[in-house]
C-alpha positions in Angstrom: 7.7 -2.9 -13.3 11.5 -2.7 -12.2 13.4 -5.5 -11.1 15.0 -5.7 -7.4 18.6 -4.5 -8.9 17.8 -2.9 -12.2 17.8 0.5 -13.4 14.9 1.4 -16.1 16.6 1.5 -19.4 15.6 5.1 -20.2 18.0 7.9 -20.9 17.5 11.1 -20.4 20.2 14.4 -20.9 21.8 16.5 -18.0 19.4 19.1 -18.1 16.8 16.1 -16.9 19.0 15.4 -14.0 19.6 19.3 -13.2 15.5 19.7 -13.2 15.5 16.7 -10.6 18.2 18.3 -8.4 16.5 21.4 -8.4 13.3 19.9 -7.4 15.2 17.7 -4.9 16.7 20.6 -3.0 13.7 22.6 -2.7 11.7 19.6 -1.1 14.3 18.5 0.9 16.5 21.3 2.1 20.3 21.1 3.1 21.6 19.5 5.0 20.3 16.3 3.8 20.3 13.1 5.7 20.3 10.8 2.7 22.3 10.2 -0.7 20.3 10.3 -4.1 21.4 8.3 -6.9 20.0 8.8 -10.2 19.1 6.5 -13.3 22.4 7.5 -15.1 24.5 6.9 -12.0 24.8 10.8 -11.2 25.3 10.5 -7.3 23.9 13.7 -4.8 25.6 13.0 -1.6 24.3 13.7 1.7 25.7 16.4 4.2 26.3 14.0 6.7 26.7 10.2 7.3 23.6 9.0 5.1 21.6 6.2 6.6 20.1 5.0 3.4 20.1 6.2 -0.7 17.1 7.5 -2.6 17.5 5.7 -5.9 15.7 6.9 -8.9 15.4 4.4 -11.4 13.7 6.5 -14.1 13.9 10.2 -15.3 9.9 10.1 -14.5 10.2 8.6 -10.7 10.5 11.9 -9.0 7.1 13.1 -11.0 5.2 10.0 -10.2 6.3 10.2 -6.4 5.1 13.6 -6.1 1.7 13.2 -8.1 -1.1 14.8 -5.5 -2.3 13.3 -3.5 1.1 12.6 -2.0 1.0 10.1 0.7 -0.4 7.4 -1.9 2.0 8.5 -4.7 5.2 7.7 -2.5 4.0 4.3 -1.8 3.1 3.9 -5.5 6.5 5.1 -6.8 8.5 2.7 -4.2 6.1 -0.2 -4.9 6.5 -0.1 -8.6 10.2 0.2 -8.3 10.4 3.8 -10.0 12.2 5.1 -6.8 14.0 2.7 -4.3 15.5 3.1 -0.9 18.5 1.3 -0.5 19.4 0.9 3.4 17.4 1.4 6.5 13.8 1.5 4.9 12.3 3.2 7.9 14.8 5.9 8.4 13.4 6.7 4.5 10.4 7.4 5.7 11.5 10.4 7.6 11.2 12.1 4.1 7.4 11.8 4.6 7.2 14.3 7.7 10.0 16.4 6.0 7.6 16.8 2.9 4.6 17.9 5.1 7.1 20.7 6.7 8.3 22.0 3.4 4.5 22.2 2.2 3.4 24.3 5.2 2.0 27.3 3.6 0.0 27.7 -0.2 3.3 29.7 -1.4 5.6 26.8 -0.6 3.5 24.4 -2.5 3.1 26.9 -5.6 6.8 27.3 -5.3 7.1 23.7 -5.5 4.4 22.8 -8.0 6.7 24.8 -10.5 9.5 22.9 -10.2 7.4 19.5 -10.2 5.9 20.6 -13.5 9.2 21.0 -15.0 10.4 17.3 -14.1 11.0 14.7 -16.8 8.2 12.0 -17.7 8.9 8.7 -17.2 8.3 5.5 -19.3 5.8 4.0 -17.0 3.6 7.1 -15.9 0.5 5.7 -14.8 1.3 2.3 -14.6 -0.4 0.4 -11.6 1.9 -0.5 -9.1 -0.3 -3.3 -7.2 -0.4 -1.1 -4.1 -4.2 -0.8 -4.7 -6.1 -0.7 -1.7 -8.6 -3.8 -1.7 -12.5 -3.5 -1.9 -15.2 -5.6 -0.9 -19.1 -5.2 -1.5 -21.4 -5.7 1.4 -21.7 -3.6 5.0 -18.6 -2.8 6.7 -17.7 -5.6 9.2 -20.7 -7.5 8.9 -19.9 -11.4 8.9 -19.3 -11.9 4.9 -17.0 -8.9 4.7 -15.0 -9.7 7.5 -14.4 -13.3 6.5 -13.6 -11.7 2.9 -11.1 -9.2 4.7 -9.4 -12.1 6.5 -9.3 -14.3 3.5 -7.8 -11.3 1.3 -4.9 -11.0 3.7 -4.4 -14.7 4.6 -4.5 -16.2 1.7 -0.9 -15.4 0.5 -0.3 -18.4 1.9 1.1 -19.9 5.0 4.6 -20.0 3.5 4.8 -16.6 2.7 4.4 -15.5 6.6 6.8 -18.2 7.6 9.4 -16.4 5.8 9.3 -13.5 8.2 7.7 -14.7 11.4 9.7 -16.5 14.2 9.4 -20.5 14.8 6.1 -20.6 16.9 4.9 -17.9 13.6 3.5 -15.2 16.2 2.0 -12.8 14.2 1.8 -9.7 16.4 4.6 -7.8 18.5 7.3 -9.5 20.6 8.3 -8.3 23.9 11.9 -7.4 24.0 12.8 -7.2 27.7 16.1 -7.0 27.5 16.6 -4.9 24.6 18.7 -7.3 22.7 16.8 -10.5 22.0 16.1 -12.0 19.0 13.2 -12.5 17.5 12.4 -16.2 18.7 13.2 -15.5 22.3 10.9 -11.8 22.4 7.6 -13.7 20.9 8.4 -16.6 23.6 8.9 -13.4 26.3 5.5 -12.0 25.2 3.6 -15.3 24.9 4.8 -15.7 28.5 3.9 -12.3 29.6 0.2 -12.6 28.9 0.0 -16.0 30.4 1.5 -14.3 33.5 -0.9 -11.3 33.0 -3.7 -13.9 33.0 -2.6 -15.7 36.0 -3.0 -19.0 34.0 -3.1 -22.0 36.4 -3.4 -25.5 35.3 -6.7 -27.1 34.7 -8.2 -23.7 33.5 -9.7 -23.3 30.3 -8.5 -20.6 28.0 -10.0 -18.9 24.7 -7.8 -17.4 22.4 -9.9 -15.0 20.1 -8.1 -14.6 16.3 -5.9 -17.6 17.5 -3.5 -17.2 14.2 -1.4 -20.5 13.9 -2.3 -21.5 17.4 1.2 -20.2 19.0 -0.6 -18.6 22.1 -2.7 -21.9 23.0 0.2 -24.3 22.6 2.5 -22.1 24.6 0.0 -22.0 27.3 -1.4 -25.7 27.4 2.6 -26.6 27.3 3.9 -24.2 30.1 0.7 -23.6 32.2 -1.5 -26.5 31.9 -4.5 -25.2 30.3 -6.9 -26.3 27.9 -8.2 -24.2 25.4 -10.0 -23.3 22.2 -8.8 -20.8 19.4 -10.7 -19.2 17.0 -10.0 -17.9 13.5 -11.9 -16.9 10.6 -9.0 -18.1 8.2 -9.1 -21.5 6.8 -5.3 -21.1 6.1 -4.5 -20.5 9.8 -7.2 -23.1 10.9 -5.2 -26.0 8.7 -1.9 -25.3 9.9 -2.9 -24.3 13.5 -4.2 -27.9 13.7 -1.2 -29.5 12.4 1.1 -27.6 15.0 -1.4 -28.6 17.9 -0.9 -32.1 16.5 2.7 -31.7 16.4 3.1 -30.8 20.1 1.3 -33.7 21.2 -1.8 -31.3 22.6 -4.4 -32.5 20.0 -6.8 -33.6 23.4 -6.0 -30.2 25.2 -6.4 -27.7 22.4 -9.0 -27.2 19.8 -8.8 -24.9 16.9 -12.3 -23.9 15.5 -12.9 -21.5 12.6 -15.6 -19.3 13.5 -16.8 -16.0 14.3 -16.5 -14.2 17.7 -20.2 -13.3 17.6 -20.7 -17.4 17.7 -19.0 -17.9 21.2 -20.8 -19.8 23.9 -21.6 -18.5 27.0 -20.1 -18.5 30.3 -17.6 -21.2 28.8 -13.8 -20.1 29.6 -11.7 -19.2 32.9 -9.6 -16.7 31.1 -9.5 -15.1 27.4 -6.8 -13.7 25.5 -7.0 -11.7 22.0 -3.8 -10.8 20.6 -3.7 -8.7 17.5 -7.2 -8.9 16.6 -9.5 -6.2 18.0 -8.3 -4.1 15.4 -10.2 -5.7 12.7 -13.7 -5.7 14.6 -14.4 -2.0 13.9 -15.5 1.1 16.1 -19.3 0.5 16.0 -18.8 -3.0 16.5 -16.6 -3.1 19.6 -19.6 -3.1 22.2 -20.8 -6.2 20.3 -17.2 -7.6 20.6 -16.8 -7.0 24.4 -20.4 -8.0 25.0 -19.7 -11.5 23.0 -16.3 -12.1 25.2 -18.1 -10.9 28.6 -20.9 -13.6 27.8 -18.0 -16.3 27.1 -16.0 -15.5 30.4 -17.0 -17.2 33.7 -17.5 -14.4 36.4 -14.1 -13.5 38.3 -12.5 -14.3 35.0 -10.1 -12.3 33.2 -9.6 -11.1 29.5 -6.0 -9.7 28.0 -6.7 -7.4 25.3 -3.8 -7.0 23.2 -3.6 -4.7 19.9 -2.8 -1.5 17.6 -4.5 1.9 18.8 -4.6 5.2 17.2 -2.9 8.0 19.1 -4.8 10.9 20.3 -5.0 14.2 18.3 -1.6 15.7 17.3 -0.9 19.3 16.3 -1.3 19.8 12.7 1.9 20.3 11.1 -0.2 22.0 7.8 -2.4 24.3 10.0 -2.4 27.3 7.6 -3.4 25.4 5.0 -7.4 25.2 4.6 -8.8 21.3 5.4 -10.1 20.7 2.0 -6.9 21.9 0.0 -4.7 19.9 2.9 -6.5 16.5 2.2 -6.3 16.9 -1.9 -2.8 17.3 -1.8 -1.9 15.0 0.9 -4.3 12.3 0.6 -4.4 9.1 3.1 -2.0 6.5 2.3 -3.4 3.3 0.9 -0.9 0.9 2.5 -3.2 -0.3 5.3 -6.2 -0.5 3.2 -4.2 -2.8 0.8 -2.3 -4.9 3.3 -5.0 -5.3 6.1 -8.3 -4.1 4.6 -11.0 -2.9 6.9 -8.9 -2.1 10.0 -10.1 0.7 11.9 -7.6 2.0 14.8 -9.5 3.4 17.9 -7.7 5.2 20.7 -7.2 2.8 23.8 -8.9 5.5 25.9 -12.0 4.6 23.4 -11.6 1.1 23.5 -11.9 0.9 27.2 -14.4 3.1 27.7 -16.6 1.1 25.3 -15.2 -2.0 27.7 -16.3 -0.2 31.0 -19.5 0.7 29.4 -20.1 -3.5 29.0 -19.6 -4.2 32.2 -15.7 -4.5 32.4 -13.2 -3.6 34.9 -9.8 -2.3 33.6 -7.0 -3.6 35.8 -3.8 -2.8 33.9 -2.6 -1.2 30.9 0.6 -1.5 29.2 1.9 0.0 26.1 4.4 -1.7 23.9 5.0 0.5 21.2 8.6 0.2 21.1 8.6 -3.2 20.9 6.2 -3.5 17.7 8.6 -1.3 16.3 11.5 -3.6 17.1 9.6 -6.6 15.9 9.0 -4.8 12.6 12.4 -4.4 12.1 13.2 -7.8 12.6 10.5 -8.7 10.1 11.7 -6.5 7.2 15.4 -7.9 7.8 13.8 -11.3 7.5 11.6 -10.6 4.5 14.8 -8.8 2.8 17.0 -12.2 3.5 14.4 -14.0 1.7 13.4 -11.8 -0.9 13.4 -14.4 -4.0 11.3 -16.9 -2.2 8.8 -14.2 -1.5 8.9 -12.8 -4.6 8.1 -16.4 -6.3 5.6 -16.6 -3.9 3.6 -13.5 -4.0 5.1 -11.4 -6.6 7.4 -8.5 -6.9 4.9 -5.6 -6.3 3.6 -7.6 -3.3 6.6 -8.2 -1.7 7.4 -4.5 -2.1 4.3 -3.7 -0.8 4.8 -5.3 2.7 8.2 -4.3 3.1 7.2 -0.6 3.0 4.0 -1.5 5.0 6.5 -2.9 7.9 8.3 0.0 7.6 5.6 2.4 7.4 4.6 0.7 10.7 7.4 1.1 12.7 7.8 4.6 11.5 4.4 5.6 13.2 5.4 3.3 16.3 8.5 5.1 16.5 6.6 8.7 16.2 3.9 7.4 18.8 1.3 8.0 15.9 -0.2 4.5 16.9 0.5 2.4 20.2 0.5 -1.2 20.9 -1.5 -1.5 24.1 -2.1 -4.6 26.5 -5.4 -4.1 28.4 -6.0 -6.6 31.5 -9.8 -6.7 32.1 -11.8 -8.6 34.6 -15.4 -9.8 34.8 -16.2 -9.4 38.7 -18.0 -11.9 40.2 -21.2 -10.7 42.1 -19.5 -10.0 45.2 -16.8 -8.0 42.8 -14.6 -11.1 43.3 -11.6 -10.9 40.6 -8.6 -13.6 40.2 -5.6 -11.4 40.8 -3.4 -11.1 43.4 -2.8 -7.6 45.1 0.7 -6.9 43.4 2.1 -7.2 40.2 5.2 -8.8 41.5 4.4 -12.2 40.0 4.5 -10.8 36.4 8.4 -10.4 36.8 9.3 -13.0 39.2 11.9 -15.5 37.7 10.6 -18.6 36.2 11.0 -20.9 39.3 9.3 -18.7 41.6 6.5 -17.6 39.5 5.7 -21.2 38.9 5.9 -21.6 42.9 3.2 -18.8 43.3 0.7 -20.3 41.0 0.9 -23.7 42.5 0.3 -21.8 46.0 -2.4 -19.9 44.2 -3.8 -23.2 43.1 -3.7 -24.9 46.4 -5.4 -21.7 48.3 -8.1 -21.7 45.4 
């Protein structure tokens, strides 16, 4: 592996640099928007202001980076340190789309392949990077496998998550209402946005499915006077969430349980939130997920379902290539499977159709994908500022893997390949009654006016 600032000690003649240069000119035609620095110090400058620099740390770095299938190879080369990106890590992922465009025909592929075969080999060809996808036994999204996937993710430890999350440790997108908020403010705005959408009132009972470290329930209990229960499958989260509830003086008001959503009690809650959880449910399990929450909510209640969804069909940049050849050439990125095993993103239209088939009424949908891209940039900056401690906690490859995953996710949100949607669902009562006002004005009212409106609603009820 390569250190964070070190360059591989391997040396190669000028001919190796020339071969790499010819390859780069073919794969990234000019004008090029980034600098390249070779292992021997040679710099290939950008044609205009560069937002980042590709650093080839080893003579074999480019060969490793472009060994088919390409998407796993690109992440492997970065995580191993064979190739680095200095500067805006999110911007560097534009190269993936560039590669797709260059390899738009079999003739282009053959031309680039000839140049790739001439690339020098490195001293770490074939070395494992630590970016391998996590693998579990058992049936996908069974109780046992879901528990194993959650354990794999959160066993990195609470201290690691504390390095990049906000002070409330909210592990989902913030709400940058002003566009210039810091992360702490944006996360508090998001929690309040959810509470307002749910029209929480003092005395109500709130369920938070996938409660993380308790941020949503603590905010709702402290600012809206509700009591609540949060559920998680992670022992690490359960332990810290309970501690944070105690420290907030809410032990008699908020309860944290380690349990599966499939074990929820019927008709126990007035409102339900699920923030960043349903992505892990699985497409085939969505009917059961919505049924379990539906049964746990009293008639007339509201459910805010917040999570990442896959965008609809997009134009195929490699349409001339046959599907099997395209799959062999590009492959699929292993980033998500390495960081979030068993995650399954489903278009929000399909998710909400499943909800409607289960008796839910869709009352509101808001896409916050730009907010999540901004959140991820904050997480990357925080992680980079705590690099030494992060590496000590989880190791160099895992630190690199998570940075790349955050950057790739930001790129996917920026380019509308994935979305972050909040869907407000209602369980109508027997006469169709739902606990909602006639307009959305209360969502954006100043805090004092909003509190007064909630008190008026409570008195009317």
